[in-house]
N, C-alpha and C positions, 0 to 999 in steps of 0.2 A: 819593686816596692821598697820604700825607704825603711831601713832597719829601725829608725827611731819612731816610725808611725805605729799605732796600735794595730793588732790583727783584727780582721773583720769578725763580726759576731758569729759564733758557732765554730770558729776555727780554733784548733788546738795550738797553733803556733809551731815553730820549728823545733826540732829535737834539741838544738843548742840552747834554746831559751828555757827548757825545763831542766831542773836539777836531776842528776842521776843518782838513784838509790841502789845500794846492793841488796841482795836478798836478806842479809842479816839485819839491815836497817829497817826493812818493811815491817809495819805493825801486824800483829796476828789478827786476822779478820774473823776467825771461827768463834762461835759462841762457847764451845767447850774449852777453848784455849784462852778465853778472856780472863783477865786478872780481876776485872771489875765485877763483884757479886751483884751490883745493881743491874747490870746488863742481863743477867739470868732472871732476876725477879721481874724486871721490866718485860722480858719476853714472856714469862709465865702469866703476868697480869694482862698483857695484850692478847695472849692466846685465850684466856678465860673470857675476856671481853668479847672477842669474836665468837666464841662458842655461845655466849648469851644472845647473840643476834640471829642464831640459826633457828629456823622455823622447823621444829621437830614434828613428825607426823603423829596423828592420833593413833590410839590402839587399834581402832577399826580400820583406818587407812593402812596401817602397817600390816595387819592381818590380811586384808583383801589383796594388797599388792604382793605379799609373800605367796599367797595361794596362786595368783596369776603367774608369778615367776615359776613356781613349781609345776604348774600345769603346762606352761610353754616348754619347759625343759623335758617333761615327760613326753609331750607330743613330738618334740624334735627327736628324742631318743627312739621313739616308736617308728617315726618316719625313716630314720637312718637304718634301724634294724630291718625294716621292711625292704628297703632298697638293697641292703646287703644280702638278705635272703634271696631276693629276686636275682641279683647278679650271681650269687652262688649256684642257684638252680640253673641259670642260663649257662654258666661255665661247665656245669656237669653234663648238660646236653651236648655242648659243642666239643668238649674234650673227652668224651667217653670212649 
């Protein structure tokens, strides 16, 4: 390929065509290390905007789903306890 011709779409090009940056020259990408206070307020504003789009459950839906979760956890615990007691009883018979 001719070095004067442009690179195909989606291609990054060769390593020689990109400038080399040292770690000291790279900009800080983290929000906490950002020197721009507008970046933090913009993040907060967009977070609050996204929270406004959330469809929160009604009190009745929250209560009924919480009861369902608690019941399933209790039933699972009872099933595990029953299996554990059965295997304990069985091991007592075998290893007596």
